[in-house]
C-alpha positions, 0 to 999 in steps of 0.5 A, a space after each residue: 492557489 488553483 489556476 485551471 481544471 483539465 482531465 487526463 488520463 481519466 483523472 482529474 489534475 489542477 494546475 496550480 500556482 508554484 510557491 516560488 515563481 507564481 508561475 503554473 505547476 503540475 500537481 503531480 510534478 515534483 519541481 516547477 517547470 518554469 523555475 525548477 523549484 521543488 513543489 510541496 506535495 499535493 493532495 494526490 492518491 498513491 496511484 497519481 503520486 507514483 504515476 501508476 494507474 488505480 487498479 489492484 493489479 500492480 506491476 511491482 517492477 514499474 512500481 519500484 522503477 517509478 519510486 526509486 526515480 522520484 526518490 533519486 531526484 529528491 536526495 538530500 545532497 541535490 538540496 544542500 545549498 538550497 533555501 530551508 523552504 526547498 529542503 522541508 518540500 523535498 523531505 515532504 515529498 520523499 515521506 509522501 512518496 515512501 508512504 505511497 510506496 509502502 502501501 501499494 507495494 502490499 497486497 493487503 494495504 493496497 486493497 484496503 487502500 483501493 477500497 477506501 478509494 472506492 468509498 467502503 468503510 472498513 474496520 481497521 481494528 486489529 480485533 474486528 469481529 468475524 461475522 462469516 461463520 466459515 471464515 470464523 471456523 476456519 481461523 478457529 481450527 487453524 489456531 487450535 492446530 497451531 496451539 496443539 503443534 509440538 514441533 518445528 516440522 508440524 508448524 512448518 506444515 501449518 505455515 506452508 498450508 497458510 501461504 498457500 492460502 495467501 497466495 490463493 486469497 490474493 489472486 481471489 482479491 484480483 478477480 474480485 476487483 476485476 469484476 468490481 465486486 467490492 463486497 467480495 473484496 471486502 470479505 477477501 481483505 479481512 480473510 487476508 489479514 487473519 491469513 497473514 496474522 497466522 502466518 506471522 504466529 506460526 513463524 513465532 512458533 516455529 523459532 521459539 521451538 527451534 530455539 528450544 530443541 
C-alpha cells in the first residue's frame, strides 16, 4: 500500500507499508526501519535498486561495493531462524539485486537498459537486420577475414583489432549519452553487439586452430 509520495535526489520515491508491522517503509530499503523485517523487492529500476545515479558512466568499484554490501545483509545464514515469508523475501531481494548488478556492470547491457528507460524501443533479436550500410560492410569484411584466417596468429590479430574497436565503441557510447544523442547511442549499441559477437567467434576459432595445430 502506498502511503505518501515525495522526491529524493530527483527520483520519485514512495513510502510504502511494511508487510509485517504495517509501518512506513522506503521502497529502496531492504529492511523495515520500524520492525526490521526484510521487505519484498519493489518495482525500482536497476540504478535505484543499487543506489546508483542513472547514467552510462558507472563507477564499477562503487557498483561492486553497493552490490556486495547489500548481498551480505541478505546472506541465507541471517535468515535461518526467520519465517518462510522472510526467507522468500530475502531470496527475492537477492535475485533482484543480482539482475541489477549483472545489467549495470556490463557496458552493452547497461546501454540497452538505459535506452529502454529513456523510452527507446530496441530490437533484442540477435539476428536483427543491419540497416546501416557502413556497419553492414564492416561486419561482412570482418567475418570474411575471420573465415579466411588459417592460423591462430592471424585470428589473434583480428581479435586484437576487434577488442580495440569494442573499447572505442564504449567510449563513443559514453559521449553519445552525455550529449543525450539517443539515436547515435542506438546505432552504437547495434555496432557493439556485432563487435562482441565477432570477438566471441574469433576466440572460438582461435581455440579450434590451436587445438588442431
